[in-house]
C-alpha positions as CSV (number, residue, x, y, z in Angstrom):
1,M,14.8,-10.8,-13.5
2,K,11.3,-11.9,-14.4
3,I,8.0,-10.1,-13.8
4,Y,4.5,-11.6,-14.2
5,N,2.7,-9.4,-16.8
6,T,-1.1,-9.4,-16.5
7,L,-1.2,-8.3,-20.1
8,T,0.5,-11.4,-21.5
9,G,-0.5,-13.8,-18.6
10,K,3.0,-15.0,-18.0
11,K,6.3,-14.2,-16.5
12,Q,8.6,-12.2,-18.7
13,D,12.2,-11.0,-18.6
14,F,12.3,-7.4,-17.4
15,V,13.7,-5.1,-20.1
16,P,12.9,-1.4,-19.7
17,L,12.0,0.8,-22.6
18,D,15.0,3.1,-22.2
19,G,18.2,1.5,-21.0
20,N,18.3,1.4,-17.2
21,K,15.6,4.1,-16.7
22,V,12.3,2.8,-15.3
23,K,9.1,4.7,-15.3
24,M,6.7,3.2,-12.8
25,Y,3.2,4.2,-11.8
26,A,0.8,2.7,-9.2
27,C,-2.8,3.6,-8.7
28,G,-3.1,5.1,-5.2
29,I,-6.0,5.7,-2.9
30,T,-9.4,7.2,-3.4
31,V,-9.5,9.4,-0.3
32,S,-13.1,8.8,0.7
33,G,-12.1,7.4,4.1
34,E,-9.3,6.2,6.4
35,A,-6.5,4.0,5.1
36,H,-7.2,0.3,5.6
37,I,-4.9,-2.8,5.4
38,G,-5.6,-3.2,1.7
39,H,-4.3,0.4,1.0
40,A,-1.3,-0.3,3.1
41,Y,-0.5,-3.6,1.4
42,Q,-0.7,-2.0,-2.1
43,A,1.5,0.9,-1.1
44,L,4.0,-1.5,0.6
45,I,4.3,-3.8,-2.4
46,Y,5.1,-1.1,-4.9
47,D,7.5,0.6,-2.5
48,I,9.4,-2.7,-2.3
49,I,9.3,-3.2,-6.1
50,R,10.8,0.3,-6.5
51,K,13.5,-0.3,-4.0
52,Y,14.4,-3.7,-5.4
53,L,14.7,-2.3,-8.9
54,E,17.0,0.3,-7.5
55,K,19.1,-2.4,-5.8
56,K,19.5,-4.0,-9.2
57,G,20.9,-0.7,-10.5
58,Y,17.9,0.7,-12.3
59,D,17.2,4.5,-12.3
60,V,13.5,4.4,-11.1
61,T,11.0,7.3,-11.2
62,Y,8.0,6.1,-9.2
63,A,4.7,8.0,-9.3
64,R,1.5,7.4,-7.3
65,N,-1.8,9.3,-7.3
66,Y,-4.5,10.3,-4.9
67,T,-8.0,10.4,-6.4
68,D,-9.3,13.5,-4.6
69,V,-12.5,14.0,-6.5
70,D,-15.1,11.2,-7.1
71,D,-18.6,10.0,-6.3
72,K,-17.5,8.4,-2.9
73,I,-15.8,11.6,-1.8
74,I,-18.8,13.7,-2.7
75,A,-21.0,11.3,-0.8
76,K,-18.8,11.7,2.3
77,S,-18.8,15.4,1.9
78,N,-22.6,15.5,1.8
79,E,-22.7,13.1,4.8
80,T,-20.3,15.1,6.9
81,G,-21.1,18.6,5.7
82,I,-17.5,19.2,5.0
83,P,-16.7,20.7,1.5
84,A,-15.4,17.9,-0.8
85,D,-12.0,19.6,-1.3
86,V,-11.5,20.2,2.4
87,Y,-12.6,16.6,3.2
88,A,-10.2,15.2,0.6
89,E,-7.3,17.2,2.0
90,Q,-8.0,16.0,5.5
91,M,-8.1,12.4,4.4
92,I,-4.8,12.8,2.5
93,K,-3.1,14.2,5.6
94,N,-4.5,11.4,7.7
95,I,-3.5,8.7,5.2
96,D,0.0,10.2,4.8
97,E,0.5,10.1,8.6
98,Q,-0.5,6.4,8.8
99,M,1.8,5.4,5.8
100,S,4.6,7.3,7.5
101,R,4.0,5.3,10.7
102,L,4.1,2.1,8.6
103,K,7.4,3.4,7.2
104,V,6.4,3.2,3.6
105,D,8.4,5.8,1.7
106,D,6.9,8.4,-0.5
107,P,7.1,8.0,-4.3
108,N,9.2,10.3,-6.4
109,L,6.0,12.0,-7.7
110,W,2.7,12.5,-5.9
111,L,-0.1,13.2,-8.4
112,K,-3.6,14.5,-7.7
113,A,-6.6,14.6,-10.0
114,T,-7.7,18.1,-8.9
115,T,-4.4,19.6,-9.9
116,S,-4.6,18.0,-13.4
117,I,-7.9,19.4,-14.6
118,D,-6.5,21.4,-17.5
119,Q,-4.5,18.4,-18.8
120,I,-7.6,16.2,-18.4
121,I,-9.7,18.6,-20.5
122,E,-7.0,18.6,-23.2
123,F,-6.8,14.8,-23.2
124,V,-10.6,14.4,-23.6
125,S,-10.7,17.1,-26.3
126,K,-8.1,15.2,-28.4
127,L,-10.0,12.0,-28.0
128,I,-13.1,13.7,-29.4
129,E,-11.1,15.1,-32.3
130,K,-9.8,11.6,-33.1
131,G,-13.3,10.1,-33.0
132,H,-12.7,8.0,-29.9
133,A,-15.1,10.0,-27.7
134,Y,-18.3,12.0,-28.0
135,P,-20.1,14.7,-25.9
136,T,-23.8,14.5,-25.1
137,D,-26.3,17.3,-25.0
138,K,-26.2,17.0,-21.2
139,G,-22.5,17.9,-21.1
140,D,-21.2,14.5,-20.5
141,V,-18.4,13.0,-22.6
142,Y,-18.1,9.2,-23.2
143,F,-15.3,7.1,-24.6
144,S,-16.5,4.9,-27.5
145,V,-15.4,1.4,-26.7
146,E,-16.2,0.2,-30.2
147,S,-13.6,2.7,-31.6
148,F,-10.8,0.7,-29.9
149,P,-10.8,-2.8,-31.3
150,E,-8.3,-4.2,-28.7
151,Y,-10.6,-3.4,-25.8
152,G,-10.4,-6.3,-23.4
153,K,-6.8,-7.3,-24.0
154,L,-5.7,-6.8,-20.4
155,S,-8.6,-8.6,-18.7
156,H,-8.8,-11.1,-21.6
157,R,-12.5,-10.5,-22.1
158,N,-14.5,-10.0,-25.2
159,L,-17.1,-7.3,-25.4
160,E,-20.0,-9.6,-24.4
161,D,-18.1,-10.8,-21.3
162,A,-17.1,-7.3,-20.5
163,L,-20.7,-6.2,-20.6
164,N,-21.7,-8.9,-18.2
165,G,-18.9,-8.0,-15.8
166,V,-19.4,-4.3,-15.3
167,R,-22.1,-2.3,-13.6
168,V,-23.6,-0.4,-16.6
169,D,-24.5,3.2,-16.3
170,N,-27.8,3.3,-18.2
171,D,-27.5,6.8,-19.7
172,E,-29.8,6.8,-22.7
173,M,-27.4,9.2,-24.4
174,K,-24.6,6.5,-24.5
175,K,-24.1,4.9,-27.9
176,N,-23.0,1.6,-26.3
177,P,-23.7,0.3,-22.7
178,L,-19.9,-0.2,-22.3
179,D,-18.9,3.3,-23.1
180,F,-17.5,5.0,-20.0
181,A,-17.5,8.6,-18.8
182,L,-14.5,10.8,-19.5
183,W,-16.2,13.9,-18.2
184,K,-19.3,14.1,-16.0
185,S,-21.7,17.1,-16.2
186,A,-22.1,19.0,-12.9
187,K,-24.9,18.2,-10.5
188,E,-26.1,20.6,-7.9
189,G,-23.8,20.8,-4.8
190,E,-20.9,18.9,-6.5
191,P,-17.5,20.3,-7.2
192,S,-17.1,21.3,-10.8
193,W,-14.8,22.9,-13.3
194,T,-15.4,24.8,-16.6
195,S,-14.9,22.8,-19.7
196,P,-15.8,23.1,-23.4
197,W,-18.8,20.8,-22.6
198,G,-20.0,22.9,-19.7
199,E,-19.4,22.7,-15.9
200,G,-18.4,19.3,-14.8
201,R,-15.7,17.0,-13.4
202,P,-13.5,14.2,-14.7
203,G,-14.5,10.6,-14.8
204,W,-12.3,8.3,-12.7
205,H,-10.5,6.4,-15.4
206,I,-9.2,9.5,-17.3
207,E,-7.4,10.8,-14.3
208,C,-4.7,8.1,-14.2
209,S,-4.1,8.2,-18.0
210,T,-3.7,12.0,-17.9
211,M,-1.5,12.1,-14.9
212,N,0.7,9.4,-16.4
213,K,1.1,11.3,-19.7
214,S,1.9,14.5,-17.9
215,A,4.5,12.9,-15.7
216,F,6.1,10.4,-18.1
217,G,5.0,11.0,-21.7
218,D,3.2,8.4,-23.9
219,Q,4.7,5.2,-22.5
220,I,5.7,3.8,-19.1
221,D,7.5,0.6,-18.1
222,I,5.4,-0.6,-15.2
223,H,1.8,0.1,-14.2
224,G,0.6,-1.4,-11.0
225,G,-2.5,-1.6,-8.8
226,G,-4.8,-4.1,-7.0
227,R,-6.2,-7.0,-8.9
228,D,-9.7,-5.5,-8.5
229,L,-8.6,-2.7,-10.8
230,I,-7.8,-4.8,-13.9
231,F,-11.4,-4.4,-15.1
232,P,-12.7,-2.0,-15.8
233,H,-10.3,0.7,-14.5
234,H,-7.0,-0.5,-16.1
235,E,-8.8,-1.8,-19.2
236,N,-10.2,1.7,-19.7
237,E,-6.9,3.3,-19.1
238,I,-5.4,1.3,-21.9
239,A,-8.2,2.0,-24.3
240,Q,-8.2,5.8,-23.8
241,T,-4.4,6.2,-23.7
242,E,-3.6,4.0,-26.6
243,A,-6.5,5.4,-28.7
244,L,-4.9,8.9,-28.2
245,T,-1.2,8.0,-28.6
246,G,-1.2,5.0,-30.9
247,K,1.5,3.5,-28.7
248,Q,1.6,0.7,-26.2
249,F,0.8,2.4,-22.9
250,A,2.6,0.2,-20.3
251,K,4.9,-2.6,-21.1
252,Y,4.3,-4.5,-17.8
253,W,1.1,-4.6,-15.9
254,I,1.5,-5.8,-12.3
255,H,-1.4,-6.5,-9.9
256,N,-1.3,-7.4,-6.3
257,G,-3.8,-9.7,-4.6
258,L,-6.6,-8.7,-2.2
259,I,-7.1,-8.9,1.5
260,K,-9.6,-11.4,3.0
261,V,-10.6,-11.4,6.7
262,N,-11.2,-14.9,8.0
263,G,-11.9,-16.1,4.5
264,Q,-14.3,-13.2,3.5
265,K,-13.5,-10.4,1.2
266,M,-12.8,-7.2,3.2
267,S,-15.6,-4.7,2.6
268,K,-17.4,-1.8,4.3
269,S,-20.7,-3.6,3.9
270,L,-19.5,-6.6,5.9
271,G,-18.0,-4.3,8.6
272,N,-14.7,-6.3,8.5
273,S,-12.4,-3.5,7.3
274,L,-9.0,-3.5,9.2
275,F,-7.9,0.1,9.5
276,L,-4.2,0.8,9.3
277,K,-4.3,3.1,12.4
278,D,-5.8,0.3,14.5
279,L,-3.3,-2.2,13.3
280,L,-0.4,0.2,14.0
281,D,-1.7,0.8,17.5
282,K,-1.4,-2.9,18.2
283,Y,1.6,-4.0,16.1
284,S,4.9,-2.7,15.0
285,P,5.4,-1.8,11.3
286,E,7.8,-4.7,11.0
287,T,5.3,-7.2,12.3
288,I,2.6,-6.0,9.8
289,K,5.1,-6.2,6.9
290,F,6.3,-9.7,7.9
291,A,2.7,-10.9,8.1
292,L,1.7,-9.5,4.7
293,L,4.9,-10.4,2.8
294,Q,4.7,-14.1,3.7
295,T,2.3,-14.4,0.7
296,N,3.5,-13.8,-2.8
297,Y,2.1,-10.4,-3.8
298,R,-0.1,-11.8,-6.6
299,G,-2.0,-14.0,-4.1
300,D,-4.8,-13.1,-1.8
301,I,-4.0,-12.7,1.9
302,N,-6.3,-14.3,4.5
303,V,-6.1,-12.3,7.7
304,T,-6.8,-14.7,10.6
305,D,-6.7,-14.0,14.3
306,N,-3.2,-15.5,14.5
307,L,-1.6,-13.9,11.5
308,F,0.0,-10.9,13.2
309,P,0.7,-12.5,16.6
310,D,2.6,-15.3,14.8
311,A,4.5,-12.8,12.7
312,E,5.5,-10.9,15.9
313,K,6.7,-14.1,17.6
314,H,8.9,-15.1,14.5
315,L,10.5,-11.6,14.5
316,Y,11.1,-11.9,18.3
317,D,12.9,-15.2,17.8
318,F,15.0,-13.7,14.9
319,Y,15.9,-10.6,17.0
320,T,16.8,-12.8,19.9
321,I,19.4,-14.6,17.7
322,I,20.7,-11.2,16.4
323,K,21.1,-10.1,20.0
324,S,23.1,-13.3,20.8
325,V,25.5,-12.5,18.0
326,K,26.0,-8.9,19.2
327,D,26.5,-10.0,22.8
328,K,29.1,-12.6,21.8
329,F,30.9,-10.9,19.0
330,G,30.2,-7.2,19.2
331,D,29.4,-4.9,16.3
332,I,27.5,-6.3,13.3
333,N,29.3,-5.8,10.0
334,G,30.6,-7.6,7.0
335,E,29.0,-9.3,4.0
336,N,28.0,-12.8,2.8
337,K,27.6,-13.0,-1.0
338,E,25.8,-16.4,-0.8
339,I,23.0,-14.8,1.3
340,D,22.9,-11.8,-1.0
341,L,22.5,-14.1,-4.0
342,S,19.8,-16.1,-2.3
343,F,17.8,-13.0,-1.6
344,D,18.2,-11.8,-5.2
345,K,17.2,-15.2,-6.6
346,A,13.9,-15.0,-4.7
347,M,13.2,-11.4,-5.6
348,D,14.3,-11.8,-9.2
349,D,11.5,-14.4,-9.5
350,D,8.6,-11.8,-9.7
351,F,9.5,-10.2,-6.4
352,N,8.9,-13.3,-4.4
353,T,8.9,-12.0,-0.8
354,A,7.2,-15.2,0.4
355,L,10.3,-17.2,-0.7
356,A,12.7,-14.6,0.7
357,I,11.0,-14.7,4.1
358,S,10.8,-18.5,4.2
359,N,14.6,-18.5,3.7
360,L,15.0,-16.6,6.9
361,F,14.2,-19.6,9.1
362,G,17.1,-21.6,7.6
363,L,19.4,-18.6,7.7
364,F,18.8,-17.9,11.4
365,K,19.0,-21.6,12.2
366,T,22.5,-21.6,10.7
367,V,23.4,-18.4,12.6
368,K,22.3,-19.8,15.9
369,A,24.4,-22.9,15.3
370,K,27.4,-20.8,14.5
371,V,26.9,-18.8,17.7
372,N,26.9,-22.0,19.7
373,K,30.2,-23.1,18.1
374,D,31.8,-19.6,18.6
375,D,32.0,-19.2,14.8
376,A,32.5,-15.5,14.2
377,S,31.2,-15.7,10.6
378,A,27.8,-15.4,12.2
379,V,28.5,-11.7,12.3
380,S,28.7,-11.2,8.6
381,D,25.8,-13.5,8.1
382,V,23.6,-11.3,10.3
383,A,25.0,-8.1,8.7
384,Q,24.0,-9.4,5.2
385,I,20.5,-10.5,6.4
386,I,19.9,-7.0,7.9
387,K,21.2,-5.3,4.7
388,N,19.0,-7.4,2.4
389,Y,15.8,-7.6,4.4
390,S,15.8,-4.0,5.4
391,L,14.8,-3.4,1.8
392,I,11.5,-5.1,2.5
393,G,11.1,-3.3,5.8
394,L,12.5,-5.9,8.3
395,F,15.3,-5.7,10.9
396,T,15.3,-1.9,10.9
397,T,14.6,-1.5,14.6
398,E,17.3,-1.4,17.3
399,V,17.6,-4.9,18.7
400,D,17.0,-4.2,22.4
401,A,14.1,-1.8,21.6
402,F,12.3,-4.6,19.6
403,L,12.9,-7.2,22.3
404,N,11.9,-4.9,25.2
405,D,8.7,-3.8,23.4
406,Y,7.8,-7.4,22.8
407,K,8.4,-8.4,26.4
408,A,6.5,-5.4,27.7
409,K,3.6,-6.3,25.5
410,E,3.6,-9.9,26.7
411,D,3.8,-8.8,30.3
412,K,0.9,-6.4,29.7
413,Q,-1.3,-9.2,28.5
414,D,-1.0,-10.9,31.9
415,I,-1.9,-7.8,33.8
416,P,-5.5,-7.7,35.2
417,S,-7.9,-5.4,33.5
418,E,-8.5,-3.5,36.7
419,V,-4.8,-2.5,36.8
420,L,-4.8,-1.5,33.1
421,E,-7.9,0.7,33.7
422,L,-6.2,2.5,36.6
423,A,-3.1,3.0,34.4
424,T,-5.3,4.5,31.7
425,Q,-6.9,6.9,34.2
426,R,-3.5,7.9,35.4
427,V,-2.4,8.8,31.9
428,E,-5.4,11.1,31.7
429,A,-4.6,12.6,35.1
430,R,-1.0,13.3,34.0
431,K,-2.2,14.9,30.8
432,N,-4.4,17.2,32.9
433,K,-1.4,17.9,35.2
434,D,-3.4,16.5,38.1
435,W,-0.4,15.2,39.9
436,A,-2.2,14.4,43.2
437,K,-4.7,12.1,41.4
438,S,-1.8,10.6,39.4
439,D,0.0,9.7,42.7
440,Q,-3.2,8.2,44.2
441,L,-3.7,6.0,41.1
442,R,-0.1,4.9,41.3
443,D,-0.6,3.9,44.9
444,K,-3.8,2.0,44.1
445,I,-1.9,0.1,41.4
446,A,0.8,-0.7,43.9
447,E,-1.8,-2.0,46.4
448,L,-2.9,-4.5,43.7
449,G,0.7,-5.8,43.5
450,Y,2.0,-3.9,40.5
451,L,4.6,-1.1,39.8
452,I,4.1,1.5,37.1
453,K,7.1,3.2,35.6
454,D,6.9,6.3,33.4
455,S,9.1,6.7,30.3
456,K,9.3,9.0,27.3
457,D,7.3,6.5,25.3
458,G,4.5,6.1,27.9
459,Y,4.7,3.6,30.8
460,T,5.5,0.1,31.7
461,I,3.8,-2.1,34.3
462,S,5.4,-5.0,36.2
463,K,4.6,-7.2,39.1
464,K,6.2,-6.2,42.4
């Protein structure tokens, strides 16, 4: 099994530090707003990596963090009037709910900055003792980049390039423009904690290093995150951690690509953010996963208008073939070692979900041909496909449920907006237990040539 290591710039054989035990950490979300598709993609990728390593027999301990105190969160707190800690907790709850809807599993360990303050202060104190950090008269503490000669080895930048590539905080008390904050002195109205340098709060970079050390010790096997974190965040993590321990921090650095929307980088300033909640209101978790995993995780994903509808149609076609197998041969069971080996071959090559998904088209073409020939080996083929691809979140829905939902959605798209508006009003009437109005609206819908049928999941509309 090979993994592309950002540190070395090439694919390398995966060999854990300690037998079959794997310590894996991925930078999570700064909870300054709702989860968007980029957050979902990152969480999905590392969930899949964890699960595939487990399939290969590794004993994985996977940790993710929530950054629950930082400048953006404080800005949101000031904007909304909600205390920063309360705002962060609300966002964490909302984000957890959306990730649960997407069916991304929790890590083994959830870590939060605000529950690691004592350890952060201890970490910073030791860096000062070793001459790698210095406090200022204002109560800030900075890491001295020049004290770590290997600075830049992850991003492959020298100090001059690094200086040009980072937004520099022009604090006159910094010894070097590249020095970065480990501890920030308190400002009025901001959350703060007592430290040897006065009231303040941790800098962003120190949080991940400290939480890693607390959870795993000095070294981990895999550190992951988005490609936008390589510099300066992960570069700074390496510097401060290795300066303290004298050991290599992470053996493998993995970085996923970014999300673009119609060719443009997704950003709040452009107003093109795709929020996870909105996507899940329109598409199933499987559709979203299929769409995102068609690209190798290291590449950028360009979200076009057709990306999710096309993914949904492909899944519908695959589920239709699965249903034909069930209808003809009965229960789906058995195994196919050739299909299993094909899946592993793709995933062993740096978790190549794009290749694994492209293989599905040929696999289902073969299954369809077998069904037409009354070849019962189609059953074990489908069973193996479901077993393998459920690892990346596909084919986990009951067959008829997926097909019915797709057809209902297709039918709904052909329904006049007037009928849909009446149906929406009827939902509100039923919520308010206004049964007379509900019946009136049902009759109006019927006059327009449509029937509405209630179910536990909502309602369906069909032509008379």
